Backbone as CSV, one residue per row, in Angstrom:
resi,resn,N_x,N_y,N_z,CA_x,CA_y,CA_z,C_x,C_y,C_z
1,MET,-36.691,36.437,6.930,-38.115,36.123,7.014,-38.718,36.058,5.619
2,LYS,-38.306,36.981,4.774,-38.861,37.016,3.414,-38.455,35.765,2.630
3,SER,-37.207,35.360,2.787,-36.734,34.180,2.063,-37.459,32.923,2.556
4,ASP,-37.796,32.888,3.850,-38.488,31.727,4.412,-39.894,31.608,3.815
5,SER,-40.600,32.738,3.716,-41.942,32.713,3.134,-41.874,32.350,1.649
6,LEU,-40.836,32.828,0.981,-40.642,32.500,-0.433,-40.404,31.000,-0.586
7,HIS,-39.616,30.431,0.332,-39.323,29.000,0.283,-40.612,28.188,0.447
8,SER,-41.440,28.563,1.433,-42.694,27.837,1.662,-43.639,28.007,0.462
9,PHE,-43.601,29.192,-0.144,-44.434,29.437,-1.323,-44.005,28.528,-2.471
10,LEU,-42.706,28.386,-2.661,-42.202,27.497,-3.717,-42.558,26.048,-3.408
11,MET,-42.512,25.668,-2.143,-42.880,24.313,-1.744,-44.341,24.043,-2.107
12,TRP,-45.201,24.996,-1.777,-46.627,24.827,-2.062,-46.881,24.794,-3.561
13,LYS,-46.089,25.557,-4.324,-46.252,25.553,-5.780,-45.781,24.236,-6.386
14,SER,-44.774,23.630,-5.773,-44.201,22.402,-6.345,-45.074,21.189,-6.073
15,ILE,-45.903,21.234,-5.026,-46.738,20.067,-4.688,-47.722,19.735,-5.812
16,PRO,-48.511,20.696,-6.326,-49.412,20.357,-7.437,-48.657,19.885,-8.672
17,ALA,-47.477,20.446,-8.904,-46.687,20.035,-10.065,-46.299,18.566,-9.950
18,ILE,-45.920,18.146,-8.742,-45.539,16.742,-8.529,-46.747,15.836,-8.738
19,ILE,-47.910,16.257,-8.193,-49.126,15.453,-8.336,-49.515,15.336,-9.810
20,ILE,-49.466,16.460,-10.523,-49.824,16.459,-11.948,-48.865,15.562,-12.722
21,GLU,-47.574,15.636,-12.363,-46.576,14.820,-13.057,-46.872,13.337,-12.873
22,LYS,-47.243,12.951,-11.645,-47.564,11.544,-11.391,-48.797,11.124,-12.173
23,HIS,-49.826,11.993,-12.191,-51.049,11.679,-12.927,-50.761,11.547,-14.419
24,GLN,-49.937,12.465,-14.952,-49.595,12.397,-16.374,-48.860,11.100,-16.685
25,ARG,-48.011,10.674,-15.755,-47.259,9.434,-15.974,-48.212,8.248,-16.009
26,VAL,-49.186,8.232,-15.098,-50.163,7.135,-15.059,-50.995,7.135,-16.337
27,ILE,-51.456,8.328,-16.731,-52.263,8.442,-17.956,-51.447,7.987,-19.165
28,PHE,-50.174,8.394,-19.221,-49.312,8.026,-20.341,-49.112,6.510,-20.379
29,THR,-48.918,5.907,-19.199,-48.715,4.458,-19.150,-49.962,3.727,-19.627
30,ARG,-51.137,4.192,-19.151,-52.383,3.552,-19.564,-52.618,3.737,-21.050
31,THR,-52.347,4.934,-21.551,-52.565,5.207,-22.975,-51.650,4.330,-23.819
32,SER,-50.375,4.260,-23.438,-49.435,3.447,-24.211,-49.825,1.975,-24.143
33,PHE,-50.380,1.558,-22.993,-50.823,0.164,-22.878,-51.984,-0.104,-23.816
34,PHE,-52.971,0.815,-23.819,-54.140,0.619,-24.678,-53.774,0.730,-26.151
35,VAL,-52.714,1.468,-26.462,-52.273,1.577,-27.856,-51.467,0.341,-28.240
36,MET,-50.589,-0.104,-27.335,-49.705,-1.222,-27.651,-50.453,-2.552,-27.667
37,PHE,-51.427,-2.728,-26.778,-52.101,-4.028,-26.660,-52.749,-4.474,-27.960
38,PRO,-53.550,-3.628,-28.644,-54.117,-4.061,-29.928,-53.049,-4.336,-30.976
39,LEU,-51.970,-3.556,-30.950,-50.891,-3.786,-31.914,-50.267,-5.160,-31.687
40,VAL,-49.988,-5.472,-30.424,-49.392,-6.774,-30.102,-50.357,-7.898,-30.466
41,GLU,-51.637,-7.699,-30.169,-52.645,-8.708,-30.489,-52.710,-8.948,-31.996
42,SER,-52.716,-7.869,-32.779,-52.806,-8.018,-34.234,-51.551,-8.683,-34.782
43,VAL,-50.407,-8.360,-34.214,-49.157,-8.982,-34.660,-49.183,-10.477,-34.339
44,ASN,-49.647,-10.822,-33.146,-49.751,-12.236,-32.736,-50.722,-12.974,-33.658
45,HIS,-51.811,-12.309,-34.004,-52.822,-12.928,-34.858,-52.233,-13.206,-36.240
46,GLU,-51.539,-12.221,-36.802,-50.918,-12.399,-38.126,-49.849,-13.484,-38.067
47,HIS,-49.129,-13.544,-36.945,-48.066,-14.536,-36.785,-48.674,-15.936,-36.769
48,LYS,-49.781,-16.111,-36.092,-50.439,-17.417,-36.044,-50.982,-17.796,-37.416
49,ASN,-51.540,-16.849,-38.120,-52.065,-17.124,-39.460,-50.934,-17.467,-40.415
50,GLY,-49.769,-16.828,-40.223,-48.649,-17.046,-41.131,-48.086,-18.451,-41.022
51,THR,-48.124,-19.042,-39.820,-47.534,-20.368,-39.649,-48.489,-21.460,-40.091
């Protein structure tokens, strides 16, 4: 009985961790996109000016 309650407790603890992990992944993807997009734009701009 004790191990069963411990198992359910671990399950409940892991749910927020999974949600946070997904949110962090989304935030990281958006951040990397917002960081990469201006870099790509500036590189494209310099490339057009160079030709």
